[in-house]
N, C-alpha and C positions, 0 to 999 in steps of 0.2 A: 772218532774220528776228530781232526780240528777243523775250524772255521778260520778262514782269515777275511774279517772285512777293510775294504778299502777304501778309507776315509780322509785321503790327501787332499782332495780335491778343493780347487781355489772358491767355486759355486760364483764365477762368473754370470752367469744367467740367470742368476738368481739376485742380481744385487738390483737396490741395492741392501737387501734382508739379510745378505751375508757380509755388510762391513767390518760386522763387529764380532759375527761369530761367524765360525765354520760350517758349510753347507749341512754335514752330518747333524749337528745340534738344532737346526730350521726345526721346530716346534711341528709336528701332525698334532692334530685334536689335543694341544695341549702338554705334549710330551716329543722328546727330540727323536727325527724321524730314524736313527741309528738305535735308537732303544728300541724301535717296533720289530727292526730286524732282530736284535738280541733276543728279544723276547720272543722269533720265528725258530732260530738256531736252541734256544731253549726245549719249546716243544719238541724242538725234529731230534732230541738228543746230545746236542751239541753243545756240552758248554764246556771246551776248553777255546779260547776265542783270542785272535792276536789281530789286534786293531792297527792298522800301517795308518799312519800318520803323514803329515807335511804340512798343512797352513794352520794356523794356530793350535797347535798339537796340543797344549796344556788347558785349554778350554776343553775338548774333549776327554783328557785323563784327570782333572780335577775332578769331572763330575761321576765316572764311572769306577775311579781309582782300580782298586784289583776285582773288579766284578764280585765280592763277595753281597754286599746290596741288593746284588738283582738276579741271586741264582749263579752264576756263572764265576769260571777264573779268567779274568782278563789278564795277559801280556802286552808290552806297546813294541812295536820297533818304528823306526823314525827315519827319513831320509831326508841327507842334504842336500839335495837339488831332484829334480823331478825325473825319473827312471820311467816313467812310462806305466803301465799294468800290469805287463807281468817283470819289468825289471824291478818295481819295486817290492814283490815276494820274496824275490833271491833274498829281502833281508831278512826271513823270519825260517829261512833252510835251518836256521841250527836248532831252532824251536819244533820246527814240525818233525824233524831227523827221517827215519823212516815210513813212516805212517803215509794213509792216502790225506790228500785235505779237499775242503771245499772254500771257494773263493765267492766273495759275494758284495756288489757294491752298495755303499755307503750312503746313496740317496734313491734307494727303493723301494716301495709296498707292495709285498705278494704275501700271497698267504698259500703259496705251492708247498706241497706237500714233498720238502727234501726228500727224507727218508726214501721216497719213492724215485729221485734222479739217483743218489748214492745205489740203490737197489739193482739200477739199472747199470753205472759205471761199475760193480762189481762184476755182473753177470756176465757183461763182456769185458771184461779184463781189458777195460779201455786204459790207454795213456793219458787222454784228455776228452771229457765230456761237457756240452755245451748245453745249458738247458735255454729251452728255443719256446716262442710261444707266439701266438695269430694275432696281428698289428694291421688295422686299418691306414694305417700311415707308418708303410718301412721307409720311405727317404732316411727318415733319421737315423739308421740304425742299420746293424750288419743283417744281413738275409742270408738265409743258409738253408740248402736243399739236401735232404738224406735220400739215401736211399731205406728199403723196406725194414731192412734190419737196422737201423739207426745210423749207419756210417754216412758222414758226411761228404758228399759228393760235389756241393760247390758253395764257395764262400763269396760274396763281393759285399765291401764298407761301404756305408752309405752312397746307394746309388741315385741316378737320376729315374724319371720314370719310363725312360726308353730301356731303359737295362734291369728292371724290377720284373722277376722270375717268379718270385711267390710270397706271398706273405706272414713268411715264418721268419721270425728275426730272434737276435741273438739280446741275454735278456742282461746279459752281464751276470750270471751265475755260473758258476765253472764247478766241475769236481774232477778233480788230478791227482794220479800217479806220482810220487816221489820222487819218480823217475824225469819226471818233465823237468826236476832242476837241469838236466844235463842237455837240455834242448836252449836253455837262456842263458845267456853272457849274464857275467857280473859286472855290477857296477856301470854299465849300459843302458841308455835308454831303450826300451824294449815292450812293445805293445802286444795285446793279446791278439787282438782282432786284423792290425794290420801285418805283424810280422810273424808271432809265434803259429797260430791257426794255418795260416796259407803254408807255412814252410812244410809243418808236420802232413798237412794234405798233397802238400807235392813229393812228399818224401815217402808218400803211404804209411804213415803211422796211424797209429789205432786212435783217430779222432771222431768219437760219435756225437749226436744228439738227441737230446730226449726233450719231448715235448710238454712242457709243465701245465697242468692243467687248474685251472682259478682265475683269479687276481692278479694283475701286474701293472706295477704303471713306474716310469723310468719320472722321478718328480724331477727335470732338469729345468725348467722354466717356469716365470710366473705364473703362464698360465694353466699349466701343470700342478703346481704345487693349489691352487684353487680350483683347479678339477680334481683332485684326490680328495680334498676335504668334502666337495659334494659328491664323490663317488661313496664315501663313508656313511656322510649324513645322509643318505635315501638306501642306506643296507644293502648296495653292492659289494663293501667287505666287510667282516668281521673284524675290528682289532682292538687291544686294549685303550678303555677310555675309563680314565680316573673319575670317581666323584657315584654317587648312586642314582641308579635307573629310575627313572619314574615313568617307566610303559617300554614299550619297544623300541629301541633306534630305529629310523626311517620314518616314526611316527611321532615320536616323542621328546623328553628331554632329561638329560644327566645335570645332574648340579653339585658340586663341589659344596667343603664346608664350609659355612658362616657365608651364606649367601641368602640378599634379603632380596626379596620379589616385589613387589607393589602388588595389591592384590588386582589393579586396574592396569599393569602390564600385560599385552598380549604377546604369549609365544607361539608360534604358527610351526607348523612341518617340523623338521629337527633342528634340534638348539643343544649343543654343548656347553656347559657355563662351569669354569672353573672357580677356583678358591676367593674367601674373600669377597667378591661382587656384591655390588648394589645397584637393583635394576630400580628407578622410580616408577611417579603414576605416567601412565600412558605411553612408557617404550612401546615398542614394535620391534619386534628380533625375530627372524624368518632364516630358515636354512644357514643357519650361521655358527662359530666358535668363537667365546669370547673367555680370555687367558684371566690367571689368577691378578687380585687387585683392582679391578676396574670399578671404576665408576659411570655409569649411565645415567643421566641427567632427566629428566620428565618430557615427554613429546620426543625424544630420539629415533630415530628409526634406523635399523641396521639390517639390510639385506642380503641374502647370499654372500656374507663377510666373514673374514678373519682379524680377530684383534688380539694381540701377544699381550704380555700381562703390564699391570700397573697406568693402564688409559685412563682420561680423563676427557666423557664425550658430552658435553653442554647439552643445555637443553634444544630442542628442538635440530638438533644436529642431522644430516641426510648420509646416508652412509650405502653405496649399493655397489656391488662385485668387488672391492676392494680386500686389501690388506694393510693393516696398518701393526707397524711392529711396536716397541715397546718403549715407556715412560714417554709416551705422546699426549699434549693437550687442543682439543678441537673445541674451539668456542662455540658460543650459540649463534643457531640458524645458518651454520657452516655449511656446504655440501662436498661431499667426495667422488667422481665420478667414478663409471663401470671402468676396471680395469687401472686405477689409480695406487700407488703402492708409496705408503708414507713409511720410510725405516724409523729411526728408534730418536728419540729426545728433540723431537718438534715441535714447535708450538703453531698452529694455525688461528689466524685469529678471528674475529667475530665477522658473521655473514660472509665469509671468503667463499669462494669457488676453485676447487680443485677440478679441475677439468679431465676427461677422461683420459688412461694410460701416462698421465703425470708422472712423475717419480722423484720425490724429495729423498737424498739422500741423508744422513744423521746432522742433525740438530742446526739445522733450518728452523728459520724465523717468517712466518706469511702475518704482513701487517693486517690491521681492521681491514673487510670491505675488497682486497683483493681477489684480482681474476688469475689466477696463475695458469697460465698454458701453454708454459716448456719448463720442463724439470730444472729445477734447482740443483746446480748450478749450470747443467749444461744444455744445449737447446733442446728445440721441440720434440718427440717421439712421431717421426714422418711414417712408418709404414712399418709391418712385420718381416719385408723380405726388401733388399735393396737392389739386388741384381736381378734382370731375366735373361733368358736364352740370348739376349744382341747388348747386352751390359748394362748400362744404369739409363734408363728412360722415363723422364718425367717431364709433368705440363710445366714449363719453363716461368719462374718468376711464380708461380706456384704452389708445387707441389717441390721444385727444385729450385731454391729463393738463395740469393747470397748468403745465407745462413747453413742453409742446408749444404750448399758447395763449399763451405770454409770445411764443415765437419767432415764431408766427403773426404776431402782434401789431404784433414788430420789424419782419417783412419786411413786412408791410404801408405804416405809417406811412414805411417806411424811401426809399418811392418817391414821397413828398411832401416839399416846402421845410419846414425847420424853422419851428415857430409856425402852421404850419397849422392848421386843426382838422379832426378827427371824430367824425363823428356816430354813436353808437351806440344800442341799444337791445336789449331781450330781452323772451324770455315768460319767466312768474313760477316756473318749475323751478326748485328748490336747484342742478342740476347748470346750468344756462346762467347764473346767477350767479355761480356758480365758475369758468366757464372765461369769463365777460364779463369778473371782477375780474384774472383773470391777462392777459387780451389788454391790455386797459387799461396795464397794467403794461409792457407789452412797447413798447406805443404815447408813452406818455409817457418810456419809457426813450431813446427818438427825439430826444426835444425837439419834438413836435408834441401839438398840444393837443385835448381832449376834450369835446365835448357831449355828456352823459349824461342819455339820454331816457328810461333807466331803464325800468319794465314798461309796454310799447307793441307794438300792431301795427306788423309790419313796410309793411303798406300807408302808416301816417300818416306813421312817419319818414321813409320817403322822399318824400312832398308836400311835409315842412318841408324837408327836406335843400336845396334851390333857396332857401328865403326867410332862411336860416342863412349863405349860402354858404361852407360845410364844403367841402373839397379832397376828401373821399369819407363812405361812410361803411358801418359792417355789422351786423345781428341777426342775435344768439345765440337759438337756440330749441331744445327737445326735439324732435324729426321725428314727426312726426303719423302715419307707419306701421310704425316701429318701435322699441320703446319705449327701446330700450339705446342708440337713437343721438342726437346733439347736427348741429345743421342749422346750415351759418354762409353769411350771404346778403351778398353784398358786393356794393356800389353805387358810383355818381358822385356827382361834384356836381350832376346831373341828376336822381338819384333812377333811374337806369338802372341795368341788371346791369353789372359791370363788363367789358369787354373781352377777347377770348381774349389780347390780345398783354400786357393788365394782369395776367392772371391767370397768365401764363408768366414775366412778370417777376417777381414777388410769389414762383411756384416756385423760379425762381431763385435770389433773396436768401435762402429760407428753408432751399433746399440745399448752397448755398455756405455757409451758416452763416457771413455775411459783411452783420453788421449794423452800421446806423449808431448810435453812442452821443455822446451828450454831456455836459457837464459839469454835476458835482453843482445848478447855479445855473442853469443850462439847461433842466434836464426840464421837459418838458410840465405843463399845468394840467388840472382838471378843473371845467368849468364847468355849469350847469344849464338849457338854451334858456326865455326865459320865455315863457309863453304860448304856446305850440308848440300845444298840442290845440285851442285858441280860435282860430288862426291856420287848424290844418285843418277846424275846424268850419264856421269863416265861408264860408271856400273851398267845402263840399260845399253847403250850402246855396244857393249862387248857381248852383249848376248843375243843381239839383231843380227839378218843377213843385208846387210843394207844393201849391198847393190843388187842382188835378187829385187827386191821391190823396186829400187830404180829404175831399174829396164824394163820394167812393164808400165812405169807413166801410169797409175793409175788416176783415174776420178774419181772419188769419194765425198758422199755428204756427211756430215760431224752434225751429229745435234748435241750441243758442249752442256745443257740443262743449266746454264746460268751459273754454272759450278766454277771453281777456282783453276781447273783444268783449262779455263779456254787461255790462260795469261802463261802458260808454261807449255803446253803441248805443241802449238803453232812450228815452235823453231824448232821440235824435234820433228815434225813432218817437212818443216821444208827443206831438212836433209834428204829426202827420200826423194824426192820428184815427183810427187803428188799432185794432182790439182785437188783442191781441197775446196769445199764446199761448206760456209760455216755456218749451223743455226744457233741462236738462242747463245750467243757466243759472246757476252759481253753479263758483267756482274749488276745483278737485280737481284738482292738479299730476300725480294717480297715474293719471287716467284722461285727459291729454291726446293719448295715444298711440291711434288706433284701427287693429288689423290688420284684413285683408280681410272676416274673417266678423262680426265688431265691428260695420264699418261698414256690410256688408249691413240687419245685424239693426237696426240704430239707424236705418238710414231705411225700413225695413218700420214700425218704430213709429211714424216720421213720419207714414208712409201711414195709417195705422192711424186716429191720434191726427186727421187730417185729413178723414177720412171718418165718427171718430164724431160731431165738431163741428160737421161742416157746413162746413168752411173753404173762404176762398176758395184761399188755395194753404200750403202749406208751402215750407219752406226752410230747408235745412240749411247753415250757416255752419261752414266749419272752423277748427280751432284757432288758424290763425293767421291769420285772417280773408284770407284772398286769395278761396277757392273758395268758391261756394255749389253746391247743389244741390235742384232745386227737385221738386216734388209736386203736381201741378193736383189740382180740387176733387172728381175719383174717386177720388183714391189714387194716380192713376197715376208713375211715379219717370220722370223726365225726365235719365235718365244719357246719356252719351257723348255722341253724334251727335243725339239725338234733344232733349236739353240747346239747346245749339247749335242748331237748325232754329229752335228754338221760340224763342228768342231773337232769333234773325235777323227771323225772321218780326215780332215784337212792333215790333222798333227799325225798321222799313221802313215799319210800317203808320204809324207815327208821322213818322220821317223818310224820305219818298220823296227817292231821286234820290242820298241817301246813297253812299255808299261802305265797305262794309264786308271782313274779312281773314278770313281762316280758315286754317290749317296743310295742308300738301299732301296730309294721310294723313285729311281728311276724305269723306267721301261727295261723292259727286259731284251728289248731288239738290240738295247748297247751291244750285249756279248753277241749278237750278230756280226755287228759292224766290225768291232774287236778282233774277231774270227777272221774274217775275210780277209781282214789287213793283215794279217798273223803279226798282232799285238798280242799283249797279256792285263789280264781287267781283273781288277778287285773293287770292293764294294769298301764303303764307310759309314760312318755314321753320318747323319743329316746333319747337324750342328757345326758351325763353322771351326769352331773349335777342332771337331775330328777331322774335318776336312786339312785343316792348318797340318794338323800331326800329321797327316800321312803323309803330303809334302816335304817338311821338314826333316822326317825321319828317313827321306828319299826310298819311299814306299812306291814312289809312284811316280813319274818324270811329269806326268800332266794330270791337274786335278781339274774335274768341271761340276759344274750342279745348276740348276734348273732357273737358277732365277739370275743369269747374264754372269757368274762369277767362275773367272778362270784364273789357276795358279800353275805358274810353271815352275817348277821344282829347282832346277837349277840359278832361278834370278833371284826371288824371294818368295817363302812361302806363305804367300797373301794373294789375294785377290788386289790385280790391279787394272785397272783400264786404261790404263796405255799403253803396257807390254800387252792388254791384249788385245787390242788393235791392232799393234804394230804385227806382233807376231801372227794374225789372222792376216793381216797383208800379204807376211811373207808366206806360209802355209797358201795362200792363192796361187801368188807369184808362182810358187814353186810347181803346184796344181795346174800351170799353163792352159788355163778353159775358164770357163765363165761361170762363175757360180752359182748361178741357174742348173749348168749341166748338171753339180757336184747335187744340187737339191735334189733332184728329178731322180735321183739313186736312192735316195733316203727310203727305207723302206716304212710303211704304214703299221700304225700301230694301233692299241684302245684300251687305253688307261683312262679310270676314271676315277676321280678323288670327290670324297665326299667327309663328311666328322659327323659323328656321335655323341651327344651328352654323356658322361661318366662320372657322377661326383668324386670327390676327392677321396674321399672315407673309403669309397670301396674298389679304389684303382688296384690295390696290392690283390685281392680278391680276384678280379676281374682277370689280371695278369696271370694269374696261376692258372686260372682255368683255359684260358686260352696256350697254356704256355702246354698243356696236356692233348692238346688239339694235333701241335703241330711236331711233326718229323725231324726238324733241324735245331740240333743240339748247338749250334753256334749262331745264333741270331743276334748281329750285330746290332741294331737296335729295335726295338719292338718287337713285334711275333711276326713271321712269317709262316701261312698255310698254302698247300697245294689245294686244289679242289675240282676235279675234273676237267685237268686241261690249262683251267685257272688261275695266277700269281696274287695272293692277296695277302698283304700289308697293313697290318693294325700297328699303329705309332701313336701312344699318351703326348697329349701335347703337354711341354712342360709347363707351361705360365696358364693353362686355361682347362677349367672339365671338362674336358672333350679328348676323344680319342680318334685320330685321324685313319681313313680307311681309303688303300688302294687299290683297285680291283683291276686285273688286265687278262682280256680275256682274249680268242682266237678272234670272235664278233665282237662288235660293242653291246649285243644283243645278250651275248655270256657274261659281258665285261658287267652290266648294269646289272642282270640277274642274281649275279654272284655277292655285287655291293649291297644290294636289298636285303640278301641272308643275311649276310652278316652281321648289316645294322643291325636286325630283327635279332641277332644270335647276342650282339651283346646288351638288347633288354630285356632278353631271357636270364641271361645271367645276372643282371643287375636286380631282377625281378626275384630272384633265388634267397638274394642276401634277407 
């Protein structure tokens, strides 16, 4: 059997280490990582090897040549463009011919017994066999679940925590029949996980999974690169290490040829030293790897670090948990902090400080006594994650500085072609203005143009996006929940929240700090969209029944929450023959944010005002003009599930037979209401993206969520407080009775919500255990369980190490009982790991 090594990747997540060499040639224990793979193949009897090349191919082929010196036969195939993981193996079709073959990624380290996977493949007469392993962090990989006989049952590529159904992941190692070429298009970008395997599964082809036993690590990031060395030094995996062994790895050292170690040098734990290395008096090295031709002067400390070849480390230099490339000189008493990466041929002056996580690209010079707090040449590393579930949220002018804003703008715009347009708007807070201008500078620098909508609510900006034919857009606002924070909301050309894959692309560009830059006469321009607000208002009025509202002559109280809506909405309400009492209807940037207590107090004031003035209803519009909170004519505050049940009942009273959508965490009483009203209901995920997708795809006519957000699919698939308010009035007018009379008919429910801490590294296992208890094979998000007439829903938090637990029972006592039961169950599952 032949083996194919996929060695064409750019290694962008390992930069700057991969600027000068391709990723498979990055050394692990002083030899290229791809050499470890070749040794593994040879050990398993696979000596006919095809290496698939693309990026810097000559470095790999010049090193291995025909493979004779490594005890194997090597042939090379080279793509002239990116064909994807599956598309590129078609280049080896003529060499493979009619035999089965194994494929392995060029950036993994493993000790799997590949012969076992091949035997399994042959026994099952499989068309394709995926080698699997268990992982505590399944989010970064493709998840696979199999039947008892190994046949693949379900696949999911790079899920969110709510979608995780197993901790068994795809390792990037496969065994194929030669017939697989019949399923892969020639000279076309085609991927195993995204294209081939889903196709085989959907068409019921013989697709199997084999769970490998042993160590496996995808060396995809700088932290994983350090971790794999630590694992080897700790003895977690045995691999080839050149040099003389001075004991047992995990407790002693390996020493290469012509090595000089001073008697007073201290080598602690596990240390690997290459050839031609000199270590002087008083040097301390612990759990580290030193490459060939290095000189380490007296008093230097190297702890849990990796040094490549030809480095000079002068006296009393302190290096902790770093990676140092080749050919660098670090002058005396310098300090290199945890997580820093110094690429090749850099000079670091004496008594300099390289702060943690800083990256130096090749050929950089640091003057003496410098404190380097940002990467050269690009900006400071801010976080290992840019987006959360709501977009980008950060502390204004501390975490989210103008420098970071420009970097975000550059990363975002770089995903679009030059001369595209991005639509941008903001609220009126001064911090939003500062960050908007910084972001705009970054966007323009990439050659992308801007439509500046200036101060405008997000729903209007999203609505206008389609008419302007923009590539995408964003909105900057002060957080409505935390006065220190700034929110950034990104959307696509249709006004929809950007996808997870787009977020990851932006994050990748942001953290690599590699952005497109154009010549000075190619910089983007700023334009101001004409009649954009008028366009929104025209569409708005076409989607409401003005006459029925005018006939009711409503008296309503509206709390504008100091938002920009107070400058736009009164003119709309003026045409509806409504008597409006406005609260907080002026702009005050210091009051844009409400904490929980302020929010509750303002709702109580709204309730009191409605009762005092005997109004038909009260509406609180959030500062971002996305959500509304309703108070009935008796002053009852309709929050959370009460608000949803009220709006759905009003909607279906007018639009019988229509379909509504609600998230999975809403009370099951909603199904009763919809059934009684003769409507249809579907459940969706709890994220805004999921809810908006349901509306955009016209799967539902109306979407409601428990935090006051409502979507009317025929108008705009996004939350819009102004449309929600007017539609509420339209429905109430059609109902032709008081709001309180409808609220009195709402069913009671017993839904209790709590959360339980679950460590990040145990999530996959916990979800798999919960999945085994569920009878529902179609969980939309999280795991739903039925227990003694109660409904329990458990959903992982996307941003915090917690699981949310929703328990709904026939009585409050029953709901509480089951809530405590499943909190204890989570603790028990975690304790088993």
